[in-house]
C-alpha positions in Angstrom: 0.0 0.0 0.0 1.4 3.4 -1.0 2.1 6.1 1.6 -0.6 8.3 0.1 -3.2 5.5 0.1 -2.3 4.6 3.7 -2.9 8.1 4.8 -6.2 8.3 2.9 -7.4 5.1 4.4 -6.4 6.3 7.9 -8.2 9.6 7.5 -11.3 8.0 6.1 -11.3 5.4 8.9 -10.8 8.1 11.6 -13.7 10.1 10.1 -16.0 7.1 10.0 -15.0 6.1 13.6 -15.7 9.7 14.7 -19.2 9.4 13.2 -19.6 6.1 15.0 -18.6 7.7 18.2 -21.3 10.4 17.8 -23.9 7.8 17.0 -22.9 5.6 19.9 -23.0 8.7 22.1 -26.5 9.3 21.0 -27.5 5.7 21.8 -25.9 6.1 25.3 -27.7 9.4 26.0 -31.0 8.0 24.9 -30.7 4.8 26.9 -29.8 6.7 30.0 -32.6 9.3 29.6 -35.3 6.8 28.6 -34.5 3.9 31.0 -32.2 5.5 33.8 -29.4 3.7 35.5 -31.0 0.2 35.8 -32.0 0.2 32.1 -28.6 1.4 31.1 -27.1 -1.3 33.2 -29.2 -4.0 31.5 -28.1 -2.7 28.1 -24.4 -2.6 29.2 -24.5 -6.2 30.4 -26.3 -7.3 27.2 -23.6 -5.7 25.0 -20.9 -7.3 27.2 -22.6 -10.7 26.8 -22.7 -10.5 23.0 -19.2 -9.1 23.0 -17.9 -12.1 25.0 -19.6 -14.5 22.6 -18.2 -12.6 19.6 -14.7 -13.3 20.8 -15.3 -17.0 20.5 -17.0 -16.6 17.1 -14.0 -14.5 15.8 -11.8 -17.6 15.9 -13.3 -18.2 12.4 -14.8 -14.8 11.6 -12.1 -12.3 12.7 -8.5 -11.5 11.7 -7.9 -15.1 10.6 -10.2 -14.5 7.7 -8.4 -11.3 6.7 -5.1 -13.1 6.9 -6.1 -16.0 4.8 -8.4 -14.1 2.4 -5.9 -14.1 -0.5 -4.5 -17.6 0.5 -7.7 -19.7 0.7 -11.0 -19.8 -1.1 -13.6 -17.4 0.3 -16.3 -20.1 0.2 -14.1 -22.3 2.4 -13.8 -19.3 4.8 -17.5 -18.5 4.8 -18.7 -22.1 5.4 -16.9 -22.5 8.7 -17.6 -18.9 9.6 -21.4 -19.4 9.3 -21.4 -22.7 11.1 -19.2 -21.5 13.9 -21.2 -18.3 14.5 -24.3 -20.4 15.0 -22.6 -22.9 17.3 -21.0 -20.4 19.7 -24.2 -18.3 19.8 -26.3 -21.3 20.7 -23.9 -22.3 23.4 -24.0 -18.7 24.8 -27.7 -18.7 24.7 -27.9 -22.0 26.5 -25.6 -20.8 29.2 -27.8 -17.8 29.8 -30.9 -20.0 30.0 -29.1 -22.1 32.6 -28.3 -19.0 34.6 -32.0 -18.0 34.6 -31.8 -15.2 32.0 -34.7 -16.7 30.0 -36.0 -13.4 28.6 -32.6 -12.1 27.4 -31.1 -15.3 26.1 -33.0 -15.4 22.8 -31.9 -11.9 22.0 -28.3 -12.7 22.9 -28.4 -15.8 20.6 -29.9 -13.9 17.6 -27.6 -10.9 17.9 -24.6 -13.1 18.3 -25.3 -15.1 15.2 -25.9 -12.0 13.1 -22.8 -10.2 14.5 -20.7 -13.3 13.7 -21.7 -13.1 10.0 -21.1 -9.3 9.9 -17.7 -9.8 11.4 -16.9 -12.3 8.7 -17.8 -9.8 6.0 -15.8 -7.0 7.6 -12.8 -9.3 7.8 -13.2 -10.0 4.0 -13.3 -6.2 3.4 -10.2 -5.6 5.4 -8.3 -8.6 3.8 -9.4 -7.4 0.4 -8.2 -3.9 1.0 -11.8 -2.6 0.8 -11.5 -0.3 3.7 -14.3 1.9 2.4 -16.7 -1.1 2.6 -15.5 -1.8 6.2 -16.0 1.9 7.1 -19.5 1.9 5.6 -20.7 -1.1 7.6 -19.2 0.0 10.9 -20.9 3.4 10.5 -24.3 2.0 9.5 -24.4 -0.4 12.5 -24.9 2.2 15.2 -26.9 4.4 12.9 -29.5 1.7 12.2 -29.5 0.6 15.8 -30.3 4.1 16.9 -33.1 4.5 14.3 -34.8 1.2 15.0 -34.4 1.6 18.8 -36.3 4.9 18.6 -38.9 3.5 16.2 -39.7 0.6 18.6 -39.8 3.0 21.6 -42.2 5.2 19.7 -44.5 2.4 18.7 -44.3 0.3 21.9 -43.0 2.5 24.7 -44.0 -0.1 27.3 -41.3 -2.4 26.0 -38.8 -0.4 28.0 -35.1 -1.2 27.3 -36.2 -4.3 25.3 -36.6 -1.7 22.5 -32.8 -1.7 22.3 -32.8 -5.5 21.9 -35.4 -5.5 19.1 -33.6 -2.6 17.4 -30.3 -4.5 17.5 -31.8 -7.6 15.8 -33.6 -5.7 13.0 -30.6 -3.5 12.3 -28.2 -6.4 12.1 -30.5 -8.3 9.7 -30.5 -5.3 7.3 -26.7 -4.9 7.6 -26.2 -8.5 6.5 -28.2 -7.8 3.3 -26.0 -4.7 2.6 -22.8 -6.8 3.3 -24.0 -9.4 0.8 -24.5 -6.7 -1.8 -21.0 -5.2 -1.2 -19.5 -8.7 -1.3 -21.1 -9.4 -4.7 -19.7 -6.0 -6.0 -16.2 -7.4 -5.1 -17.0 -10.3 -7.5 -17.1 -12.8 -4.7 -19.6 -15.7 -5.0 -20.1 -18.1 -2.1 -21.1 -21.7 -2.0 -20.9 -24.5 0.5 -17.2 -25.8 0.8 -16.3 -27.4 4.1 -12.6 -28.0 4.0 -10.9 -29.6 7.1 -7.4 -28.5 6.1 -8.6 -24.9 5.7 -10.4 -25.0 9.0 -7.3 -26.3 10.8 -5.3 -23.3 9.4 -8.0 -20.9 10.5 -8.2 -22.3 13.9 -4.4 -22.4 14.3 -4.3 -18.6 13.6 -7.6 -17.6 15.1 -7.5 -19.3 18.6 -4.3 -17.5 19.6 -5.6 -14.1 18.5 -9.0 -14.6 20.2 -7.5 -16.0 23.3 -5.7 -12.7 23.6 -8.9 -10.9 22.9 -10.8 -13.0 25.5 -8.3 -12.2 28.2 -8.4 -8.5 27.1 -12.2 -8.6 27.2 -12.1 -9.5 30.9 -9.5 -6.8 31.4 -12.1 -4.3 30.1 -15.4 -5.8 31.3 -14.8 -8.0 34.4 -15.4 -4.9 36.5 -19.0 -4.7 35.1 -19.8 -8.2 36.4 -18.0 -7.5 39.7 -19.9 -4.3 40.2 -23.2 -6.0 39.4 -22.4 -8.8 41.9 -21.2 -6.6 44.8 -23.3 -3.4 44.3 -26.1 -3.8 41.7 -27.2 -3.2 38.1 -27.6 0.5 38.6 -23.9 0.9 39.5 -23.0 -0.8 36.2 -25.1 1.6 34.3 -23.4 4.7 35.8 -19.9 3.1 35.6 -20.5 2.1 31.9 -21.2 5.7 30.9 -17.8 6.9 32.2 -16.1 3.9 30.6 -17.9 4.5 27.2 -16.8 8.2 27.2 -13.2 7.2 28.1 -13.1 4.4 25.5 -14.5 6.7 22.8 -11.0 8.1 22.8 -9.7 4.8 21.4 -11.5 5.6 18.1 -8.3 7.2 16.8 -6.1 4.3 17.8 -8.4 1.7 16.5 -8.9 3.5 13.2 -5.2 3.7 12.7 -4.7 0.1 13.9 -7.2 -1.4 11.4 -5.5 0.3 8.4 -2.0 -0.5 9.7 -3.0 -4.2 10.2 -4.1 -4.3 6.5 -0.9 -2.5 5.5 1.4 -4.8 7.4 -0.4 -7.8 6.0 0.6 -6.5 2.6 4.1 -5.3 3.4 5.2 -7.9 5.9 7.6 -7.3 8.8 9.8 -4.7 7.2 11.7 -1.7 8.6 9.2 0.5 6.9 6.2 -1.2 8.5 7.9 -1.0 11.9 8.6 2.7 11.5 5.0 3.4 10.4 3.8 1.4 13.4 5.7 3.5 15.9 4.9 6.7 14.2 1.2 5.9 14.0 1.2 4.8 17.7 2.6 8.2 18.7 0.0 10.0 16.6 -2.7 7.9 18.2 -1.4 8.8 21.7 -1.1 12.5 20.9 -4.6 12.9 19.4 -6.1 10.8 22.2 -4.4 13.0 24.9 -5.9 16.1 23.3 -9.4 14.5 23.2 -9.3 13.3 26.8 -8.0 16.7 27.9 -11.0 18.4 26.3 -13.4 15.9 28.0 -11.9 16.6 31.4 -12.3 20.4 31.0 -16.1 19.9 30.7 -18.0 20.6 34.0 -19.5 17.8 36.0 -22.9 19.5 35.7 -22.8 19.0 31.9 -22.5 15.2 32.4 -25.5 15.3 34.7 -27.5 17.5 32.3 -26.8 15.2 29.3 -27.2 11.8 30.9 -29.4 12.6 34.0 -28.7 13.5 37.6 -27.5 10.0 38.5 -24.7 10.2 36.0 -22.8 13.3 37.2 -20.1 11.1 38.7 -19.2 9.9 35.1 -16.6 12.6 34.9 -14.8 11.2 37.9 -14.8 7.8 36.2 -13.2 9.3 33.1 -10.5 11.1 35.2 -9.5 7.9 37.1 -9.4 5.9 33.8 -7.5 8.5 31.8 -3.9 7.2 32.3 -4.9 3.7 31.3 -7.0 4.9 28.3 -4.0 6.8 26.9 -1.8 3.7 27.4 -4.2 1.6 25.4 -4.6 4.3 22.7 -0.8 3.9 22.1 -0.6 0.1 22.4 -3.5 -0.8 20.2 -1.5 0.1 17.1 1.4 -2.0 18.3 -0.9 -4.9 19.2 -2.3 -5.0 15.6 1.3 -5.0 14.3 2.0 -8.2 16.3 -1.2 -9.8 15.0 -0.3 -9.0 11.4 3.1 -10.6 11.7 1.7 -13.6 13.6 3.5 -13.0 16.8 0.3 -14.0 18.7 2.0 -15.3 21.8 3.0 -11.8 22.7 -0.7 -10.7 22.7 -1.6 -13.6 24.9 1.1 -12.9 27.4 0.3 -9.2 27.8 -3.5 -9.9 28.1 -2.9 -12.6 30.6 -0.8 -10.3 32.8 -3.4 -7.6 32.5 -6.2 -10.0 33.5 -4.3 -11.2 36.5 -4.1 -7.6 37.7 -7.8 -7.1 37.0 -8.8 -10.2 38.9 -6.7 -9.7 42.0 -7.4 -6.0 42.3 -11.2 -6.4 41.6 -11.6 -8.8 44.6 -9.8 -6.3 46.8 -10.7 -2.8 45.6 -14.3 -3.0 44.3 -15.8 -4.2 47.6 -13.7 -1.6 49.4 -14.0 1.5 47.1 -16.9 0.4 44.9 -17.0 2.5 41.7 -13.7 4.2 42.4 -12.2 0.8 43.0 -13.4 -0.4 39.6 -11.8 2.6 37.9 -8.5 2.0 39.6 -8.7 -1.7 38.6 -9.3 -1.0 34.9 -6.7 1.8 34.8 -4.0 -0.4 36.3 -4.7 -3.3 34.0 -4.6 -1.0 31.0 -1.2 0.5 31.9 0.4 -2.8 32.9 -0.7 -4.7 29.7 0.4 -1.8 27.5 3.8 -1.7 29.2 4.3 -5.4 28.6 3.4 -5.0 24.9 5.7 -2.0 24.4 8.5 -4.0 26.1 8.1 -6.9 23.7 8.1 -4.5 20.7 11.3 -2.7 21.8 13.0 -6.0 22.4 11.9 -7.5 19.1 14.8 -8.0 16.6 14.6 -5.5 13.8 14.1 -6.9 10.3 16.9 -6.7 7.7 17.2 -3.5 5.8 15.5 -3.4 2.5 17.6 -3.2 -0.7 
């Protein structure tokens, strides 16, 4: 990928992610205003549940598909992706039924299947250098969710926060139709092609990446479940607002990381790709620091006005999380570099160390300091895991100079 094309893709992706941030912000504001802390807590736990299932689905729908897109037949990739998405969603739904979540389980199952298929398409778009297709789908997802959530609330207001669940399902169904149209424009036709050798290669690549993501998921979201257990669902709703605001800062880093991942896949582990990785990581850090500084200048009363009186403490959550959020903004770019060059053990180690911090500190600090404790737990985990990743990057042997 040329330097100009790389910059164009990065700018386009950042702009699309910025729009996504605004749309997600609108969803957050509406869920807090319409359904208060308890409703927001239910939505946060729902999204955490489908996010957890998505990690298992991504073994056959995530970066492994992007990596093998030009190496294996797309039909072989799609066959296992569809099957696996259904299987892991079914397992997740059954687990929720066994835990007594009988009303939510069907929505989690349906959303997880659909998200698995969409993740597969997005991975094809990234692997095929169709970043514009990827950006379009990722923008449409929150936009359509917002539209259908409001539509269901307007028609059936008594549904409460279940309007969010119905809106999620309908928007994802329509997104799959759009993805299919974009896939056909790429000239890709799919048919049933179950290939055991192909599946072994996908699994060999995918499980290491997703094991890292699974560990990282609990670094990010274990505090939700701990707060729900020790304090209650309302505390999760309030805490999730501060986390969502802080994590919105990662839009820059994630935008850069997606494009850089695609670029490193094409270039390989070269001196140029390493220079670009560090330069882009520093850009992500600088822009993220500026964004979080602006957020922290906003008065507490503004948070309460936008989200409701219960949510004024969200600014304190952002403040306590800030050092860790900046650490992740920097390290996300480096993490995708390691994924692109298949140094997946590095990602597993850094996530495992971060999770160990999360688990030990959660059991100590959340019962003691409640929401402040959850903030300190997440912040510490973010900083520690990022430091480990940076250490591996600096110690990694530089590739030979290009001729």
